[in-house]
C-alpha positions as CSV (number, residue, x, y, z in Angstrom):
1,M,-0.2,-0.1,-0.1
2,K,1.5,3.6,-1.4
3,K,1.5,6.3,1.4
4,L,0.6,9.7,0.4
5,L,1.0,13.1,1.8
6,I,-1.6,15.8,1.1
7,I,-0.7,19.4,2.3
8,G,-3.6,21.4,2.5
9,S,-5.8,18.3,3.1
10,S,-8.8,19.9,4.7
11,G,-9.2,22.3,2.0
12,F,-12.0,21.9,-1.0
13,I,-9.7,20.2,-3.1
14,G,-8.1,18.2,-0.6
15,Q,-11.1,16.5,0.6
16,H,-11.9,15.5,-3.1
17,L,-8.4,14.0,-3.6
18,I,-8.7,12.3,-0.3
19,K,-11.8,10.4,-1.0
20,Q,-10.6,9.4,-4.5
21,F,-7.3,8.1,-3.5
22,L,-8.8,6.3,-0.7
23,K,-10.7,4.2,-3.6
24,R,-7.4,3.4,-4.9
25,N,-6.2,2.0,-1.8
26,F,-3.7,4.5,-0.8
27,E,-2.6,5.0,2.8
28,I,-2.9,9.0,3.3
29,V,-1.6,11.2,5.6
30,G,-2.8,15.1,5.6
31,I,-1.6,18.3,7.3
32,D,-3.5,21.4,7.3
33,K,-3.9,24.3,9.7
34,H,-7.5,23.1,10.0
35,P,-9.0,19.8,11.2
36,P,-11.1,18.1,8.5
37,K,-14.9,19.0,8.4
38,K,-15.9,15.4,8.3
39,A,-14.9,12.1,9.6
40,I,-12.4,9.9,7.0
41,T,-11.6,6.1,7.1
42,P,-8.8,5.0,9.3
43,R,-6.7,4.9,6.2
44,Y,-6.4,8.3,6.5
45,R,-4.5,10.2,9.5
46,H,-4.7,14.0,10.0
47,I,-2.4,16.3,11.3
48,T,-2.8,19.8,12.5
49,G,0.3,21.5,11.3
50,D,1.5,24.4,9.0
51,I,3.7,24.1,5.7
52,L,5.9,27.0,7.3
53,S,7.2,24.3,10.1
54,I,9.8,22.2,9.2
55,E,9.2,20.1,12.3
56,D,5.5,19.6,11.3
57,L,6.4,18.7,8.1
58,I,9.3,16.2,9.1
59,N,6.7,14.7,11.4
60,V,4.2,14.0,8.6
61,S,6.4,12.7,6.1
62,M,8.0,9.7,7.7
63,D,7.6,7.0,5.2
64,V,5.8,8.9,2.8
65,E,6.4,8.0,-1.2
66,F,4.4,10.8,-2.8
67,V,3.7,14.4,-1.8
68,I,0.8,16.5,-3.1
69,S,1.0,20.4,-2.1
70,L,-2.3,22.6,-2.2
71,A,-1.3,24.8,0.5
72,A,-1.3,28.5,-0.6
73,K,-2.3,32.1,0.2
74,H,-5.2,33.3,-2.1
75,H,-7.7,36.1,-1.8
76,D,-8.5,39.0,-3.7
77,F,-8.1,41.4,-0.6
78,G,-6.1,42.0,2.8
79,I,-3.1,39.7,2.0
80,T,0.1,41.6,1.8
81,K,2.9,40.9,-0.6
82,E,5.3,39.7,2.0
83,E,2.4,37.4,3.3
84,Y,2.0,35.9,-0.2
85,F,5.7,35.2,-0.8
86,R,6.2,34.0,2.7
87,V,3.5,31.1,2.5
88,N,3.5,30.5,-1.0
89,E,7.4,30.3,-2.1
90,G,8.6,30.1,1.7
91,G,6.4,27.0,2.3
92,I,7.2,25.5,-0.8
93,I,11.3,25.7,0.0
94,N,10.5,24.2,3.7
95,L,8.6,21.4,1.8
96,L,11.5,20.8,-0.8
97,N,14.2,20.8,2.0
98,C,12.1,18.1,3.8
99,M,11.8,16.0,0.7
100,S,15.3,16.2,0.4
101,K,16.3,15.1,3.9
102,L,13.9,12.3,3.6
103,N,14.6,11.3,0.1
104,I,11.1,11.7,-1.2
105,K,11.4,12.0,-4.8
106,N,7.7,12.3,-6.1
107,L,6.0,15.6,-6.1
108,I,2.7,17.1,-7.5
109,F,2.3,20.8,-7.0
110,Y,-0.7,23.1,-7.5
111,S,0.4,26.3,-9.0
112,S,-2.1,28.6,-11.1
113,V,-2.9,30.1,-14.4
114,A,-2.0,33.4,-12.6
115,V,1.5,32.8,-13.4
116,Y,0.5,33.9,-17.0
117,G,-0.8,37.3,-16.2
118,T,-3.4,38.9,-18.4
119,Q,-2.6,37.9,-21.7
120,D,-4.5,38.8,-25.1
121,S,-4.3,35.3,-26.4
122,P,-5.3,31.9,-25.0
123,T,-2.4,30.5,-22.8
124,T,-0.8,27.2,-23.3
125,E,2.1,25.7,-21.4
126,E,4.5,27.4,-23.3
127,S,2.9,30.8,-23.0
128,P,5.4,33.6,-21.6
129,L,5.1,33.8,-17.6
130,I,4.4,37.4,-16.6
131,P,1.9,37.5,-13.7
132,D,0.8,40.6,-12.5
133,T,-0.5,40.1,-9.1
134,D,1.5,39.1,-6.0
135,Y,-0.3,36.0,-6.0
136,G,0.8,35.1,-9.3
137,R,4.5,36.2,-8.6
138,S,4.6,34.2,-5.5
139,K,3.2,31.1,-7.4
140,L,5.6,31.3,-10.1
141,A,8.5,32.0,-7.4
142,A,7.4,28.4,-5.8
143,E,7.6,27.0,-9.3
144,N,11.0,28.3,-10.0
145,A,12.0,26.4,-6.6
146,I,10.6,23.3,-7.7
147,K,12.4,23.4,-11.0
148,K,15.9,23.8,-9.2
149,W,14.7,21.0,-7.0
150,A,13.7,18.9,-9.5
151,D,17.3,20.0,-11.7
152,E,19.1,18.8,-9.0
153,D,18.4,15.1,-8.9
154,K,17.5,13.6,-12.3
155,T,15.4,10.5,-10.6
156,R,12.9,13.4,-9.1
157,S,9.3,13.1,-10.4
158,V,7.3,16.5,-10.5
159,I,4.1,17.4,-12.0
160,I,3.1,21.4,-11.9
161,I,-0.7,21.9,-12.5
162,R,-1.9,25.1,-13.3
163,P,-5.7,25.2,-12.7
164,T,-8.1,27.8,-13.7
165,V,-10.8,29.1,-11.8
166,I,-12.2,26.0,-9.8
167,F,-15.8,25.1,-8.7
168,G,-18.0,22.7,-7.3
169,P,-20.4,22.2,-4.1
170,E,-19.2,23.3,-1.0
171,N,-16.8,25.7,-2.8
172,Y,-17.1,29.5,-1.7
173,G,-15.0,31.3,-4.0
174,N,-15.7,33.5,-7.2
175,V,-18.4,31.1,-8.8
176,Y,-20.3,30.6,-5.5
177,N,-20.1,34.7,-5.2
178,L,-21.9,35.0,-8.7
179,I,-24.4,32.4,-8.1
180,D,-25.4,34.2,-4.6
181,K,-25.8,37.3,-6.4
182,I,-27.9,35.7,-8.9
183,Y,-30.0,33.9,-6.3
184,K,-30.4,37.3,-4.3
185,K,-31.2,39.4,-7.3
186,R,-28.4,41.5,-7.0
187,F,-26.6,40.6,-10.3
188,I,-26.7,43.2,-13.0
189,F,-24.8,42.5,-16.1
190,V,-21.4,44.5,-16.6
191,G,-20.3,44.7,-20.0
192,N,-21.2,42.8,-23.0
193,G,-20.3,39.2,-21.7
194,S,-18.1,38.1,-24.6
195,N,-14.9,37.3,-23.0
196,I,-13.9,33.8,-22.5
197,K,-13.6,32.5,-18.6
198,S,-12.2,29.5,-18.5
199,V,-13.2,27.2,-15.5
200,A,-12.5,23.8,-13.8
201,Y,-15.3,21.5,-12.1
202,V,-13.4,20.0,-9.1
203,E,-14.1,16.4,-9.8
204,N,-12.8,17.1,-13.4
205,L,-9.5,18.4,-12.0
206,V,-9.0,15.6,-9.4
207,D,-9.5,13.0,-12.2
208,A,-6.8,15.1,-14.1
209,T,-4.6,15.0,-11.3
210,L,-4.7,11.1,-10.7
211,F,-4.4,10.7,-14.4
212,L,-1.1,12.5,-14.4
213,M,0.0,10.5,-11.7
214,D,-0.3,7.4,-13.5
215,H,1.9,9.2,-16.3
216,L,4.3,10.4,-13.8
217,K,8.2,9.9,-14.9
218,P,11.5,11.3,-14.1
219,G,11.9,14.9,-14.6
220,L,9.6,18.1,-14.2
221,Q,6.4,18.2,-16.3
222,V,4.0,21.2,-16.6
223,F,0.2,21.0,-17.3
224,N,-2.8,23.6,-17.7
225,Y,-6.1,22.4,-16.5
226,S,-9.3,24.1,-17.8
227,D,-12.6,22.2,-18.9
228,E,-14.0,22.2,-22.3
229,P,-15.7,23.8,-23.9
230,Q,-14.4,27.0,-23.4
231,M,-17.3,29.4,-22.6
232,T,-17.9,33.4,-22.5
233,T,-19.2,35.1,-19.3
234,R,-22.4,35.4,-21.1
235,E,-22.8,31.9,-21.6
236,I,-21.7,30.7,-17.9
237,V,-24.1,33.4,-16.4
238,D,-27.0,31.9,-18.8
239,I,-26.3,28.3,-17.7
240,I,-26.2,29.3,-13.9
241,T,-29.4,31.2,-14.4
242,E,-31.2,28.1,-16.2
243,F,-31.2,26.3,-12.8
244,M,-32.5,29.3,-10.6
245,P,-36.1,30.3,-9.6
246,H,-35.7,33.4,-11.4
247,S,-34.1,35.4,-14.2
248,I,-31.9,38.2,-14.3
249,P,-32.2,41.8,-15.5
250,K,-32.1,42.0,-19.3
251,F,-30.2,45.3,-19.2
252,K,-26.5,45.6,-19.0
253,I,-24.4,48.4,-17.4
254,P,-21.3,49.5,-19.9
255,L,-18.3,48.9,-18.3
256,S,-17.0,52.3,-18.2
257,L,-19.7,53.4,-16.0
258,A,-19.4,50.0,-13.7
259,V,-15.6,50.9,-13.2
260,S,-16.3,54.5,-12.4
261,V,-18.6,53.8,-9.6
262,G,-16.6,50.8,-8.5
263,G,-13.5,53.4,-8.2
264,I,-15.6,55.1,-5.4
265,F,-15.6,51.8,-3.2
266,D,-12.0,51.3,-4.0
267,I,-11.0,54.4,-2.2
268,L,-13.6,53.5,0.6
269,A,-12.0,50.3,0.9
270,K,-8.7,51.7,1.3
271,I,-9.9,54.3,4.3
272,T,-11.8,51.7,6.0
273,G,-10.0,48.3,5.3
274,Y,-13.5,47.1,4.3
275,N,-13.5,44.2,1.3
276,F,-16.6,45.6,-0.7
277,P,-18.1,43.2,-3.1
278,I,-18.3,45.9,-5.7
279,T,-14.8,47.4,-6.7
280,A,-13.6,48.7,-10.2
281,K,-10.9,45.8,-10.1
282,R,-13.6,43.3,-9.9
283,M,-15.5,44.7,-12.7
284,K,-12.3,44.8,-15.1
285,K,-11.9,41.2,-14.0
286,F,-15.5,40.0,-14.8
287,N,-15.1,41.4,-18.2
288,T,-11.3,40.2,-18.7
289,A,-10.6,37.2,-20.9
290,T,-9.2,34.2,-18.9
291,H,-8.8,31.9,-21.6
292,H,-6.3,29.2,-20.8
293,K,-6.2,25.8,-23.2
294,A,-5.4,22.5,-21.6
295,E,-4.9,20.5,-24.8
296,K,-1.6,19.3,-23.7
297,I,-3.3,16.7,-20.8
298,R,-5.9,15.9,-23.6
299,Q,-3.3,14.9,-26.2
300,L,-2.2,12.6,-23.4
301,G,-5.4,10.7,-23.3
302,F,-7.1,12.4,-20.6
303,E,-11.0,12.6,-20.9
304,Q,-13.1,15.0,-19.2
305,K,-16.2,13.3,-17.6
306,I,-18.3,15.8,-16.4
307,S,-19.6,18.8,-18.4
308,I,-19.4,22.1,-17.4
309,R,-23.1,22.6,-17.6
310,E,-23.4,19.7,-15.7
311,G,-21.1,20.9,-13.0
312,F,-22.9,24.1,-12.9
313,K,-26.3,22.3,-12.3
314,R,-24.8,20.3,-9.2
315,M,-23.2,23.6,-7.8
316,V,-26.5,25.4,-8.0
317,E,-28.4,22.7,-6.7
318,W,-26.1,22.4,-3.6
319,Y,-26.2,26.2,-3.0
320,L,-30.0,26.1,-3.3
321,T,-30.2,23.4,-0.7
322,T,-28.0,25.2,1.6
323,Q,-30.2,28.5,1.1
324,T,-33.2,26.1,2.3
325,K,-31.6,24.7,5.3
326,K,-31.0,28.4,6.2
327,S,-34.4,29.6,5.9
328,N,-35.7,26.5,7.8
329,G,-33.1,27.2,10.7
330,L,-31.4,24.1,9.7
331,N,-27.7,25.6,9.6
């Protein structure tokens, strides 16, 4: 029985990975700053710890053959540049030092398409790396540390996965916020919605991870991950609305007007430190193309099992169930 370490095991992706690896008869140890929300089988052992602690990492890594690292700082608001690099780069350097000491040679690292920054053309794994956020720059710094580590020993096997926006039931990120605004009738379309927004349903991403693990080989491999077909913002909003009890307003606000209004909230956010849901940055982000191709993994033979439409359907149904429970006082 192989022993696997998952760093960031209590998070959204980590919980899905544990479920699938247990089906494959792995023995799993997880480390996270937070305990798991649900009880897991005896073949899973959780340690509450921190990737920034070498001692914690050494304690959980004994007899481990394979490491998957998910731990990262990632928010739109309230995190300093120093904190991004301290965790996202410094944590990985700690992990690599630990793996070197214990002679662990197999690693899958979840990076991000943020390493590409904002580009006019769709990105591939060969696109230039020009991150334009501190988060993206810290993730690229982590990738560079991993590349150096892999080059130091040609028997080491590393896969870097760069996923796009990940969604699914129990995720409270960007897609949840969009669903929430549509449900609560707080959504008004900004711009024309023609920009591509690459997304990844969590179960497809986990399937892709297991697929790549089966194709592990010495050296470093890099893969984007996004679902197909690629969809525009307009198409995504339409799919979500299809499963809602009501439609959205038909009129649209010009982007230039929305950015002007959002700029007022940007100023207030700096003054108050409050994270307003409406900002100029978020309006621009909503209307910016984030088109990331994942043809490389598909050329290797990977087949996506769950359609984007089905993924959004499942997430909206989960969201509506949670709203019903809240209204009945069950949460």
